[in-house]
N, C-alpha and C positions, 0 to 999 in steps of 0.2 A: 415673768413670774407665771407661775401655775402650781394649782392646786392637784395634789394627786390623790384620789380615794379608791382604793381596791385592797380587797381582803383587810377591810376593817382600819388600813393603813390612812392616818389623817396627817398631812403635812403640807408646808409651803415651801418650796423652792425659789430662792432669789439668786439671780446670777450675777456676778462682778467680772467687768472684762479686763484684760490684760492692760497695764499702764504703758501706753505707747510712748510717754515722755519721760520715762525713768531715766535720769540722767545721774544719780547719785547713789552710793551704795545705801543711802538710809532712806531712799524713796521707796514707797509702796509698789510691789510685783502688780497689784491689781486695785483699782480705785473704782467707787460709786459714789453717787449723790445720797449722803447718811438720810437727810431728812425725806425726800420724796421717795428714794429708792427702799430704803429700809424701814424707818420709822412708819410712815403711813401703811403701807403694805402690809407689816407685820402686825401693826394696831389694829387695822380692818380685819385681818384675819382672826387674831387674838378675841375679838369682841363679836366675832360671828356666833349666832346662836349654838350652833353645833359644837363648836370648840369650847365655847364657855361652859356647856354640859359637861364636857369631859373634864373639864381642868375643875369644876365644881364636885365632880364625883373622885377628885383627888388624884387624876393620872398627871405625872410630871412632862414638863416641856422639857423636851430634849433637842438637841442640835446636832448635825453633821455636816461634814465639810469635805468637798473633793474637788480636785482640778480636772478639767477634761479640756480635749482638744479635737476640734473638727475641722477639718480642711485648712490647718494651720492657723485658727483661730484659738488661742488659749482663753478659758472661760474659768472661774472659781464658783463653785455651786455652794450654797450655802442652804441648808435644809433644816426647817424647824418641824418639829413632830410630837405627836403626842405618845408617848410611852406608856408602858405598863408601871403599875405601883410597886414597889418591891414587896416581897413576901417577908411578913412579919415573923421571926421565930421566936419563943420564947426559951427554950432549951436546945442548944445548938449541939451538945452531946448526944441527944438522941436522934438527931436527925441523921439519915442514911446518906453517905456520900454516893453520889452517881456519877456516870462518865460525863455527862451532858453538864455538869455543874461549873458555873462562869469562873472559877478560880483554878 
């Protein structure tokens, strides 16, 4: 687990390691301890004063997932981070379309 803070980015990354004992097609590719690994660490992060302040200000909690491989060890990284609230627009017809629009 590590917490990143750079350029106002506030996130928590948790890693899950490749399941070495996957023997069925229905087995999970990656496994980890749900209570200790996720719930405890994520709960502590969410309860920290800095993150509580961001959430109380209306900023949404977002999640990103990616797989990485380093020296033959494959991991799945799950990052929880504080996002920016969506801009509220009352009249979509009057909004100019720009090249960097998210759609």
